C-alpha positions, -999 to 999 in steps of 0.1 A, spaced: -288 -476 316 -270 -446 300 -258 -446 264 -222 -445 277 -228 -476 298 -245 -494 269 -215 -486 247 -190 -499 273 -210 -530 279 -213 -537 241 -175 -531 236 -166 -557 262 -191 -581 248 -177 -576 212 -141 -580 223 -150 -612 243 -170 -627 215 -150 -616 184 -118 -600 195 -105 -564 195 -106 -564 157 -144 -565 159 -144 -531 178 -153 -507 150 -174 -477 157 -203 -491 136 -202 -525 152 -201 -510 187 -229 -485 180 -251 -513 165 -244 -537 194 -251 -509 220 -283 -498 202 -270 -462 199 -263 -439 170 -228 -435 156 -228 -399 166 -236 -409 202 -206 -433 202 -182 -407 189 -196 -381 213 -188 -402 243 -156 -418 229 -137 -397 203 -110 -424 199 -106 -461 200 -80 -457 227 -105 -438 249 -131 -465 243 -108 -495 250 -92 -478 280 -125 -470 297 -140 -504 288 -110 -521 306 -112 -497 335 -150 -502 339 -146 -540 339 -118 -539 365 -137 -515 387 -168 -536 387 -149 -568 392 -130 -554 421 -162 -541 437 -177 -576 434 -146 -593 447 -141 -569 476 -176 -577 489 -166 -614 487 -133 -607 505 -151 -588 532 -174 -618 538 -144 -641 538 -125 -620 563 -155 -617 586 -159 -655 585 -126 -661 603 -119 -689 579 -85 -706 581 -62 -700 551 -63 -736 538 -101 -736 540 -102 -702 522 -87 -719 491 -120 -736 485 -138 -703 489 -114 -687 464 -121 -715 439 -158 -709 443 -154 -672 438 -135 -678 406 -163 -700 393 -188 -673 403 -169 -644 387 -147 -656 359 -168 -665 329 -184 -648 300 -172 -626 272 -163 -599 296 -136 -621 312 -122 -629 278 -123 -592 269 -104 -584 301 -75 -607 292 -75 -596 256 -73 -560 266 -43 -567 288 -26 -584 259 -34 -556 236 -19 -532 261 15 -548 255 12 -535 219 -6 -502 226 11 -477 249 -22 -457 251 -38 -487 269 -7 -498 290 -12 -473 319 -48 -485 324 -37 -521 322 -9 -515 347 -33 -497 371 -58 -526 369 -31 -551 377 -20 -529 407 -56 -529 418 -57 -567 417 -24 -568 436 -39 -546 463 -70 -568 465 -49 -599 467 -28 -583 495 -60 -576 514 -72 -612 510 -38 -625 522 -37 -600 551 -73 -610 561 -61 -647 562 -31 -637 584 -5 -643 558 27 -624 566 42 -601 540 9 -600 521 21 -572 497 51 -593 487 31 -624 479 1 -606 463 16 -603 427 23 -641 427 -14 -648 436 -26 -624 409 -2 -640 383 -14 -675 393 -51 -664 389 -45 -648 355 -26 -679 344 -54 -702 356 -80 -679 338 -61 -684 305 -60 -722 312 -98 -723 320 -107 -703 288 -84 -724 266 -97 -757 280 -133 -748 285 -130 -757 322 -160 -741 339 -153 -756 373 -121 -738 380 -105 -772 386 -72 -769 404 -76 -733 416 -80 -743 453 -50 -767 451 -28 -740 434 -39 -714 460 -30 -739 489 4 -746 473 12 -709 472 0 -705 508 24 -733 519 53 -711 508 38 -680 525 27 -694 558 52 -691 587 69 -723 596 58 -737 630 
């Protein structure tokens, strides 16, 4: 793993375990096992470090989820059955300090214009991914419904983290409820 990758991984871990306030150059360098000079060579500013850490997390998560979505689409699963698969995916993907760091970085972006563009791009990427899932399930107007799915999943992530729920309880039911409103009436 390159020094740059070690730094980004350490940054996400620090944010997830201790919050953005813990992200000092010395703390990140120590956690990454690199010199302070190496850290500042790769990331001249905190904004650069936070922006790239968020983008790296989102890119990796989207890659993992896209593979899952492809398998889901290829399965020909009915939309209501897919809700259970979504809940399982959430359990598989949504835990650890990196997930906390992801949410914390989005909240930080509300206060830091330098991070806001990266945060907005990551939310748009999640919207595109949700639209692809909905389209694969045959849901009409997938692009219109995707932001609602993303908002629900973010809200449920906050709920899981706040309550310590590691089973993603209620995710499938919430997904089904939203699908009821999106499915064509027969």
